[in-house]
N, C-alpha and C positions, 0 to 999 in steps of 0.2 A: 126395653132399656130400664135398668134399675134406677132407684132414686138418686144414688150418688153420682152416676154418670149424667143424669139429667141436670143436676145442679151444676156440674162442671161445664156442660154445654151452654147452659143459660149464662153462667159467668163469663164464658168466652165470648158470647154474643154481645153482652153488655159492654165488655172491655173494648171490642171492636167498634161498636157504635159510639162509645165515648171518644175514642181516638179519632174516628171519622168526623165527629162533631167538632172537635177541637181544631182540625185542620181545614174545615171548610164551612161548617154549618152553625157553629156556635157564635155567640155574640160576646166575647170577652170585652171588658170595659176598662179595667185598670191597666196602667202602663206595664206592670210586671206580667199580667196575664197575657197581654198582646205579645210581648217580647219572648215569652216562654211557650208560645204555641208550638207544639212539636211538628216537625216536617220530616217525613220519611226520606224523601229524595227531591232535589231541585236542580235543574239545569238552566243556567241563564246565559244568554248570548245576545249581544247588541252593541251598537255604536252610539246610541242615544240614551241618556239617563232617563228621559221622559218615557220612552217606550219600555225600558227595563223596569222602572218602578210601577208603571201602569200594569204591566204583565204580572208583577208580583202581587199587586193589590187585588187584581181580578182573580187570579188563580188561588191565592191563599185567603181571600176575603178579608184583607187587612187594610183599613183606611190609610192612605198615604197622600201627601201633598208635596208639590215641587215648585219652587220659585227659581226659574232658570233665566231670569232677566239679567241683562249684562250690567256689570259694574266695573268701571275703569277699563273697559275693553275686554274683560274676561267674564266667564259665567260659570255657574255651578254645573259641571258636566263630567262625564267619564273621560279618562285619558285613553283615547283610541278604542279599539274593539274590546269588549268585556266578555270573558268566558269563565263561568263558574260552575262547578259541579260539586254538590255537597250531599251527604247522606246522614241520616239520623241526627238531624240538627234542629234548630228552632229559628223563629223569625228574627230574634235579636242577632244571632250569629250571621244570618243571611244579610241583614242590613249592614252590619259591621264590615262584612266582606265586600259588599258593594261600595261602601264608603271608602275603603282603602284604595279603590281604583278610581276615585274622583279627584278633582281639583277645584278649588274655589268654593268648597261646600262645608257646611256644618249640618249635623242632623240632630233633631230633638224629638221628644215624644211628649205629648200632653193630652190628657183625657183619652188615652188609647189611640191617638192619631199620630202617625210618624210623619215628620216634616223634614225635607231637605231644602235648606235655605242658603243664599249666598253668604259666605263668610264675611264679606264686606260689600255693603250696598249703599249708594248715595240716595236711592229712592226710598228704601225702607217701606215698600208698598204694603207688605202684610201687616205693618204696625199701624197703618191709618185706621182711625176710629170713625165709625159711622153712627151719628146720633139719630135716635128715633127710627132705627132700622127694624123692619118686621117682615115676616113671611107668613102669609095666611095659608091655612090648610086648604089643599085643592089648587094652589098656585101651580103653574107650569114651570119647568126648569128654565125655559126661555124667558119667562117673566122675571125670574130671579136674576138671571144674567143681565137682562136689560136694566133692572133696578140698580145693579152694582155699577155698570158702565156709565149710568147717568147720575150716579151719586155726586152731590156737590163737593163733598169732602175729598173724594178721589180725584175728581176733575181739577179742583183748585190745586191740589198737591202736584199733579202731573203737569199742569200748565207751566209751572216754574221750570220744568225740565223740557218744555216744548214736546210733551208726549201725550198720548191718548190711550185709554183702556178700551178695548173692543172685544166683542164676544167671538169665540171660536167654537165650532161644533163639529164633531165627527159623526153626529147622528141628528141632523136637522129635524127630521120627522119625529124622532123620539123626543127631542127637546120640546117640540110643539104639543105632543100628546101626553107626555109623562106628567101625571098629576101627583104632587107631593102629599104624602099622607102624614105630615107633621107640620108644626108651626113654630115660628120663633116670635116670642112676645116682643112687643115694641120696647127697644132699649138701646143702650150704647154698647156697641160691639166692635172689636177689631176685625179687619178684613180676614185675617188669619183664622180667627174663631169661626166666622161665618163659613169660610171655605171648608174648614175641618168638619163643621156640622153637616155640610152638603156631602162630604166624602163618606161620613158614617152612614148616611141614609141613602146614598146613591148606589145603584147596582154595580157600577164600575169601581167604586171605592177609591176614586182618584181625582185630584184636582191639580191644575197646573197654571202657572203664569209664565209666559214665554215671549220671545222676540225672534224674528227671522234672522236678525244680525245685530251687531253692536251699533250700526247706523240707523236701524229701524226706529221710527217714531211711534210705532204701534206696539202695545203690549196686549197679548191675547190671553183671555181668561177662559178656562174650560173646566167643566166638571160633569 
């Protein structure tokens, strides 16, 4: 193989590796970087916004959060079954397309984390600020969930609505064993900021706040 052909082959390999990194293995941090991550092809199908966003977060390695708690009897969710098929697109266009099929939602992006939140909420749960909150390196996911559910600020806020925040896990054993390799210095943070931090560092790249129904008095937290 002559030198010219070798250079072309090497450039082709670098280009392929760079593209692969952007769609799965890179760590984009700015809002524009995240929204512009290229995606060659994506097919989305589901009736639950939670499962749809969780699937997108895991497959594209993009941190996403969802607050689907009920507000005035409605919630941020999809309108019926969602079917989307896109090619040669990017994360921002995928999120916009999903948003078009939702009701009661607004979506934002901050520090590289995409959030779907209720367009109207009496709880404003994600806005609650936790004073002197911290996470020590080596803590378990289960410990962080417990700390949030037992937070005085959250409990007092929800007591006024006769509600309770409780932990939900789709991987109990994993929550007990997973040791966090980062820390959050003691400070004053909003619940949304804390959950976004967990999504960035979590393998599943997804957090959620949810209820079984509008009559449910329990709000489930999961990440």
